[in-house]
N, C-alpha and C positions, 0 to 999 in steps of 0.2 A: 504494500500500500504506500501511497505518497502522503506525506505529512508536511504542512507548513507551520513554521514557528515565527512568532514576533519576538525580537530580541532587543533589549536595551543595554547600553554599555557606556562606561566612562573610558574613553580612548586614551587618556593621559599616559597610562603605563604600558601601552601596546604599540607594536610596530605597524600599526594599521590593521585592516581587516584581513587581507589575503595571506594565505598560508605561505610560510617561508621555510627553507631548509633549517635555519637556526631557531625556528619557533618564535614564540613571543608575540603572536598575533591573535586577534579575536577569533578568527576561524580555527586556529590551532586549539585554543581553549575550548571552543564549542565542540569540535569534533572529538577531542579527548574526553570531554564529559559525556558525550553521546556514546562513545565506545565503552566507557565504564558502566553506564546504565544499561545499554543494549547487549553488552557482552560480545560485540562484533564491531569491526571497523565501519564507520558511517561517513560518507562524504556529503557535505552540504553545498548548495548553490545559493548565492545571495542575490538580493535585488540590486544592490549598489555597493561597490567597494569604497571604503573610507580610508583616508590617509592616516598616518601616525598622528595621534593627538586629537583626532576628530571623534565626536561622540555620536550616539544614536539613541533615539527614543522609540523608533519603530522600524528597525531593520527587519526585513522578512527573508527567510530562507526556506528551502524545501529539501527533503531527502526521501529516499525510498528505503523501505524496511519490510521484512517478512513478518515482523512481530505485530501482534494485535493486542494492544494495551489501551486502557482508557486514556483519553487525552489529558486528564488532570494528572495521571501518573507520569506521563512524559514531562509535563511541566515541573512537577515536584522532583522527579527523579533526576532530570538533567540539572536543575538548579542545585541539587545536593552536591554535585561534583564540579560546579563552576566556581571560579574565583569570585570574590565579593563584588568586583567591578563589572560583572556580566550577569544578566538575568533573563530567563525566558519569561515572557509575559503571557502568551497563550500558545496552544497547539490546536491545530485544526486539520482533519482529514480533507484532502483535496482530490480532484479528478486527476487522472494520469496525464492529461494534457496541460495541467497547470505548471507554469515555470516562473519562479520567483522574479527573474529579471525580464524575460520576454513577454510575460503576460501583463506586466504593469503598463499603465498608460500615463502615469504621472509620479513625480517625486517632489516632496516638500522638504526644503532645507531651512533651518532657522539659525541665525547668527546673533549672539548676545555680545554687545559691546558696552563696556563700562566707560562712561564719558565723564571723567572728573580728574582733578589735579593729581591725585596719588593712586598708585596701583592697588589692587585688592590684596588683602592679607588672608581673607577667609575663603576665596574661591579661585586659587591659582589653578590654571589649566582648564577652568570651566567658563571663563569669559575672556573676550579680547579686551584691549584697553587702548584708549586714545585720550591724552591729557589736554589736547587743544579743544577749545569751545567749538561746537559744531552747529551749523544752521540746519535744523531739521527740515524746514520748509523747502530749502534749496535741494536737499538730498531727496526728498519725496518727489520733487519735480523731475529730477534726473532719473529716478527709478521708474517713473511712468513711461519713459522713452524705451524701456526694455521690453514692454509688453508686446505680444504678438509673435509671429514667426520671424525670427531674426537670425542673421549670421553672427555668431558669437566668437569669431576668430580672435578678436582683440582681447578676449578674456580666457583664452585657451592656453594651457601649458604646452611647452614645446614637445614634451614626451607623451602628449595625449594620443590615444590610439583609436578614438572614435572615428567612424567612417565619414561622418559629416559634421560640420560646425553649426549647421542650421537646426535650431531647436524652437519649440513653441513655448514662450513664457506666458503663463496664465495669471500669475500673481507676483507682484514686486512691491511689497509694502514695508514701510519703516515707521515704527511707533516709539514714543518715549514713555518710559515708566520711571519717573524720578531720574536717577543717574544712569539708567540703563536704556540703551537703544536696542530695539528688537527688529531685526531684518527678517522678513519672510519671503522666500522665493519658491514658487511652484512652477514646474515646467515638465514637458514631456520627458526630458532627460537632461543631464548636465554633463558638460565637458570636464576634463581633469582640471582641478583648481578653479573652476569657473566661479563658484560662489565667493571664494576668498578674493579673487581678482575683482569681482563686482564690488564687494565691500570696500576694498582698498580704493577703488576709483570713486565711489560715492563719498568716502571720507574726504578725499581731495576736494570734492565739490562742497562738502560741509565746511571745510576749512577756508573756503574762498579762493583756492588755488585756480579753480576753473568754474565757469558758469554751468548750470544744469544742462544746457545744450551740448556741452562737451561730451556727455555720455552718448548722445546721438551721433556726434562726429566720430567717436571711437568705433561705433558699430559700422558706420559707413566705410571708414578707413580699413578696418579689419587687420590692424597691425598691433600685435601684442606689445611691441616696444613703446608704443605711444601711451598706453594705459599705466595706471599706478602699479607699484610692486604688489606681489601676492601678500595678502594680510595673514596674520597669525592663525594657526589651526585651532587654538585653544577654545574659541567661542562658537565653533561650528557644530551643529547637530543635524543628523539625518532624522527629520521629525516624523515623516510618514511616507508610505508607498501607497499609491492608488491602483485598485484593481477593478475590473468590471464586476458588477453584482452577481453575475452568473456563477462565480466561484464561491460565493457565500462566506467570504471571510469577514471577521469582525470589522466594524467601522473603525477607521483610523482614529486613535485617541492621541491628540497632540498636546495635551495639557502638560505644562512644565512648571515646576516650582521654581520661579525665578529667584536667583540669588540676591537680587537687589530690587527693591520695590519702591513705590512712591514714598517720599519723605526720608529715604535712607541717607 
């Protein structure tokens, strides 16, 4: 049978998602826990690979197994063997044609940016940080230029292996909660480092280095060298994966206990 899992993790202590010969990745930890619980080797396929230091609220994976156990047993059993920074949120049987990556029609990433004079002492690795005052209105105007089907070559890492830089951006919002700026991006898919590159360039707009229209100019030029440097991984979260209703997966739950709230 094929089973889908939703997984959340703090990526601070991992070398990213994808399995590596030296170990130390989230996939390594999950597959080792699955092997201990199932008593056999299990290979998982994820919806989206995350880099070192990037977190997830709703990563989705699937795997095949001959074992027939209650779904709650899979959740509790796997969590028993996982490190404290990784947890399975739910398990769900799925059709044989379900694929964690190929069946998804959207991904939602969230970036948390602490915007104050001093760095965080309570949430290292969980939020990005910018000590310059930022113009939220200008940043929001720039973000709106990202909506629609666009060529995101200007925000694509050199080592990106995607077949095409053209993606459909459905949401690009920025909100302020006290000292925290929350960036929400939802698209059909994302290029390597795309969200962190978008955040870096929008911060430049917020600092007044460029007007909001600069974001549109970057899209037109399609030159990565013209955009801002890649911003820190620390504040980036894979918030949710979107699937057609036919697969019957639980609705994406994107709530996040924000480390810094109004009045902090």
